[in-house]
C-alpha positions, 0 to 999 in steps of 0.5 A: 141834470138827470136823477143819478147826478142829482142823487150824487149831489144830494145832501140829506134825506129830504133831497133824496126823497124828492128824487124818489118821488119824481122817479116814481111819478115819472115811471108809474104816475103815482104820487102822495105828499105828507110823509115823515121820516123817522129813524129807529134801531131795528134788527138788520133784516128789516131795512125800514117799514111803513105803518099802513095808514100812517104818514111815517116811514121808519128807517133802520138806524143800525143799517144806515150806520153800517152802510156809512161805515162799510161804504162810500157816500155814493153807496149810502145815498143809493141805499137811502134812495132805494129804501125810501122808494120801497117804503114810499111805494107801500105808502102809495097802496102797494102792499104786496112785498113781491110787487113792491120789490119788482116795482122798486127794481123796475123804477131804479133800472129805468131811472138810474140804469142797470149798473147803478148801486140803487138798482143793484140793491133793488135787484140783490138786496142790501146784503150785496153791499154790506154783511147782514146779521139778523140778530138785534144788536140793540134794543129798539129805542125811541123813534128819532124824527127827521126834521125837514124831510118833506118840504113840498107838502101844502101848508094850510096855514098861510 
């Protein structure tokens, strides 16, 4: 089954992230384990961020809720796939934003095809699927940790 079909059938951040890791590894032969995902309300012009040297990807909860409200589940999954890929590439040591944008588009296009929603988001940005308002709607709150995000990591305690 190809990645596009697996993405369509995926249920949850962890499954989507597994597809992201496979996609990145297939195209640029780079991989890392041990990442965690958190959600936080942020201004809408910030999709997510990766804290350099950390093991956290933090996704914008406001945008997730907005995409879920404006779009279907397929587009929501495509958005999550793209955002996780973008931040995963940062976690692999790609710090230049323009390069990460270019790599994200290249990987989405090669794995999912030009017409896939993830590829279109990578090419044109999230504003291509929802209206964006950069003004903060809410004050950032505590970060919400997503449980069971990455289950492929090696356990050192047997």
